[in-house]
C-alpha positions, 0 to 999 in steps of 0.5 A: 429597458435593459438597455438603458442610455446615458443620453435618454436619462440626461432627456428625462432628468433634464427638468430636476436642475430647475427644481429649485428655481421652479418651486421658487417661482410658483409655490402654487406648484409645491402644492400640486405637486404634493398632492399628486405625488402622494396620489401616485405613490397611494395608487402603488402602496395600496398594492401592498396594503399601505399609504402614506399621508404626509409625503415628507414626514412618511419617507422618512425612515426609508421603509415605505421609499423602500416598498414604493421601490419594490412594487413598482420595480417588482423586485426586491431590495436589501433588507432594511434596518428596523431601528429607530435611530437617525444612522437607520434611516439614513441607511434606508434611504440610501438603499432606496437612492442606491436602488434607484443609481442603479436603473441609471437614474444620476440623482442630482443634489439629492442626498439620504440625509435631507430626505430623512430630515423632511425636506419638502424641495429633495423630497418631491425631487426624489419622487420626480425622480421616481416618476420620470425613471418607472412611468414616463421613461419608457413612452416611446412614439415613433422614436422620440424621447420620453416627454415628447414621446407622451405629448405626441400620444397625447396629439394623436389621441386628440387630433380629431377634437378640433377645440382641443390643442394639446402644445404642452403639459401645463396650460393646454390642460387648463380646461379640461377637454383634453382628459375628456377627448382622452378618455372619449377618444379609448373609451366613448361610452363613459362621456357624453363630449358633446355637452361638454362647454369650453368655458366651464372647466372645472365641470370638465375637469372634475368630470375627467377626474370622477370618471377616471377614478371610477372606471379606469381606476386612476386615483384622483390626482389633481384638484380642479380648483388649483388647476384652474385657479393656477395661471400655469399648472405644473408640468410635472404633475400634469405629466404625472396624471397624463402618464397614468392615462397612457399606461391605462390606455396602453392597450390600445398600443396595437391599433396604433402601431399598425395604424403607424405603419400604414401612415408611414406607407403612405407618407411615402406614396405621397411624396413620390407622387409629389416629385412625380409631378413635379418632374413631369413639371419640370422635363415640359417647361425644359424641352419647351424651352429648348423648342423655342430656342433650335429654331432661333439657332438655325436661322442663317438668314444673314443681316446686310449690316455689320451693327445688325450682325453685331447685335445678333453677335451679342443676343448669342453671347446674352444666350450662352451666359445669361439664359443658358446657365440657368437651364444647365442646372435645372437639366442637371437637376431634373437628372438629380430629382429622377435618380433621387426618386428612382432610388427612393421607389427601390428603398420602398420596393414600389415599382420604377418611375416611367415618365409621360411619353416624350419625358423621358431623361433620354427624350430631354438628352436627346433635345438637349444634343438637338439644341448643343448641334444647332447651337455649334454652327450658330457662332462661327456663322456669325462670326463668318458673316461678320468677316464677310461684311466687313470685307463686303465694305471695305469693297464697297468703299474701294470700288467707290473710290475707284468708280469716281476717281475713273469718271472723274478722268473720263468726264468731257473726253467724249466730247473731246474726242467728237471734235472735228477741230482738225478740219480747219487747222493748220499743219502745225495744229494738225500735228499737234492734234495727232500728237495729242491723241497719241497722248490721249491713247497713251493715256487711254491705255494707262487707265485700261488696269483701272477699268478692270479693277473696277470690273474685278472688284464689282464681280467680287461684291456680287460673289460675296452676295453684297447687298446693294449689288443692283447699283454696284451693277448699273454703275460698273456696265455705264463705266464698261458702256463708257470705256467702250465708247471711248475706245470707238471713238479713239479709233475714229478719230485716229483715223481722221487725223491719220487722213489728213497726216499727210497735209501737216509738216511739222510738229513742235517736238519739244510739246510732244516730248513734254507731253509724252513726259508728263502723261505717265507722271501725272498718271504716276502721281493719280496712282500714288494718290489713290494708294495713299488714300486707298483704305486697308484692313489688317488683323496682324502685326505682321501685316501692318509692318508689310504696309509700313515697309512698302509706304517707306519704299513709296517715300524713297522714291520722291527724290527721283519723282520730284527730279522727274517733275522739275524735268518736266517743268523745265521743258516747258519752260522751254518751250516757253522760251521758244514761243517768245522768241519766235512770238510763235503763235500758240495761243499759250497751250500745249497743243498735245497735252492738256497736263498744264505745269500748275496741274502736275504742281497741284498733284505733285503738293497734293501727293507730298500732304498725303504722305503723312496722314498715311504715315499717322493713319499706319501708326494709329493702325500700329498700335491698335493691333500691337493693343489686340496681340496684348488682348491675345496674350492675356487671354491665352495666358489664363485658359493655358491655365484654366483648361488644364485645371478644368481636365485635371479636377474633371480627371480627379473627380473620376479618381474620387468616384471609384476609389474607397477612402474612409466612410460615404461621409467622408467621401460625400464631405471630400465632394462638397469641400471639393464641389465649393472649391470648384464653385469658387474658381467661378471668378477666373472663368467670369473673367476669362469671360471679359477677355473674351469679350474685348477680343471679340469686340476687337474683332480678333479672330485668331490666337496664336497664344493658346489651343483653348477657345472659349466654347471649349471653356465653357463646356469644359466648366459646365461638364466640370459642374454637372460631374461634381454634382452628380457624383455627389448625388451618387453618394448621397444615393449610396448612403440613403440606401445604406441606411435604409437597407442597413448596409455596413461599410464593409459591405459598401467597400466589398461591392465597391471593389468588386465593381470597381475590378470589372469597371476595366475602362472606368466609365462607372458603368458595368455593361451586362457581360461585365455585370454578369461576371461581378454577381458571380465574384460576390457569390452571386448564382445565376441559374435558370430557376430563382434560388435563393441567395445567401452570400455564401458558396459550397463546393457545388455552388462553387463549381455551378460558378465555374461553369457560369464563368464558362458562360452556361448560366440561365439567361431567363434569371439574368434577364429577370436581374437585368430588368431591376437594375436597367429598367430604361433598358440603356445597356449599362449598369451604374453602381447606385443600381448595382447598390439598391439591387444587391441591398434588395437581396439582402434587406427586408422591406415593407410589403403588401403582405405587412400593409394588409395585415397592419389593415387588419388589425385596424378593421378587427380581423375582418376582411374589409375596414369601414370610413369610420374605422380609417378616420378613427385610425389615422390622421385626416390627410392620410385618412381621406387619402385612402378613402378616396382610393380605396375600392367598395367591398364587394366579398360575402361578408360586407356591409354598406360602406365597406372598404377593399384594403387588400386591393387597396394594399396591393396596388401601393406596391406596383402588383395592380392598378389603384 
């Protein structure tokens, strides 16, 4: 090889560094190397009519060494020295060593003096170096190094033989079956392989050596006894001998190259089929999950209790944090797999992959859009339902309290109004009864507001669809019916008393005054007790401060109320004094009212007890609202940092995807580092999720400290992860396209610059007209008839290009191009599709004709191929792949079992059906 590489030199010369150690470890190897290397040298020296007997002695004068190099290289060396002196010998050996070094071989610790002195170690090392350079170095199978290439060649050739397993160049050859398999594979008539036995290595080895020497012109370089008697035969001796077989059978290289091409094509086809199956399964699983999830999100049937609705909210949080994120990753991975598959299909000149009906990427995106649409209003509905239930619980409790107070007040009132005590009463008693009735009417009127409040609360509960509305309605109806009855009874009693009033003359004004002042004061105390015990619900500091201010105003009225209480008690004391003074028979009761001083004092004491309780409740609620405000500020501070950060990263990714700084590998490394920095930001998102959960658990529904909601952050974060993953995938596919098509970095930069120029909205895609203008800018001539694209324009072409820019261009040709770059008919062209098209137009790829030509080589120029030929020339799995898919050959020259490789090759590239 003229372009012999220094790295390759290091590869095949590497064993020299271990030469001394190897010989010292196993002296038996020296014996094997002496025989093998001597036989190898003689196989070439005999072409010049000479040979050597002792390898360390016969090369000492350098003459036969120079002759050996001339024979194996086909070149003339410098004229040798014919003198017998040591200096003449050293000069000859140096000429030989210089010639070896001129071939790119680095000689390690080998000097002319050691060769002239007959140093066995150095002489064997020099011969091994020559063997490596001139017999083994040029061996290459599938772009491997010399040693690996020779080993791979042996493994390929012996693969059909089940009892042969070549893994190295020492113990794998001890049983002799490897040598026999190599001969039988290429010349099956020379060895009856079926009669060989693995437990008889001497026979196997001698058979192979004798046949090789007799029929293949390969000298016997090894002794069977030495190989069998050595635990680990010498690797260099085995490699030297095996390389002779390789060169002897090099004539079969053409068939092997053809088989390699077919293997490569079939491997691509098998890999693509597996990718298609993986896509179908992942798409089916994702669509099934979406199908199951949407009905759950669309279910808007409310629960009756706060606990049940809060459980629904917790289930939704689990869905957003635990169940949905993996599916987002699956969807992103599905799109990446689809894009990668399409790229590989284009690079291998295969037709685009069309998923099963209903499993297109667009179908998955549509289903995902339905999922997010269903999810969009679900959380808002949950929070509204929780607010509604909270309001309902508050109203229901308020209804029960007011109803209980009213029912307690009305207890016994109907019986009192039905009494006919006025029939036997005295004049003073009648007047007292009349005044008492007037006081009752005043009290009744005072309670009218409470009844209306009870009815209004019941109405609101009905409007809010309270689950226990029937019992509330029944109780409210009972109170209203009782209230109407009380009104009727009150009116009836007043009429009776007024008829009797003419018979009555006097009434005790003091009792009347007491009753008139005691009733409103008693009603005020009852209202105060009701207000002090009334439950409240607030959501902000301002609301609790308003309640606290109202309470302080109420406390400020207590001194005046206490004066009124003392004044009322003073009236009662005056009555008692008059009764005692004048011995009035009042039976110890006030005929105008049932409110006693003890009741007033008891209710007053109760009011005084309720005041500090109300103070404590307001203080606790104020502390809770302060805590909620801290949560709002904490969440707002983080959200106001994370939200702009996500937006900035999205913009930076957009800029990176269209800028051209460095190679694609540099851009890929930059994007991966960028992705790592984004992933490292995840703990801050999780911390914000924790703060959001605390806010929801505290039933905080608004936050004036930020415009960002957790949903905004989640959606932005998911979009950021998806965008960086897609951008990385696009660059990877560009690298894959560039390497497969041999596109230079300058061409990639030119394609990107043109694409960016016409991508005026920076969307990362081109519309049809933009794409057409971009092709024209690159010198691509779009006409009605397909033309050859040379990448250059002469004067006439440039004029045609200008005409094309005036929209006078072939629509048929442009439609064909659009079908290539936009197979899904989305109406836009991505940069990856643009690169694939440009590389396809400028690079060569495997074609169906090339594959047919390769099969024809394997078939021996026949129009068909047999099962035995496929199994002999191809690896087992790919041979069976072809046999299962090839149709029978039906041509006039067909034989039994003939297979049609031509239709099979055409089907590989989508030109017919397999």
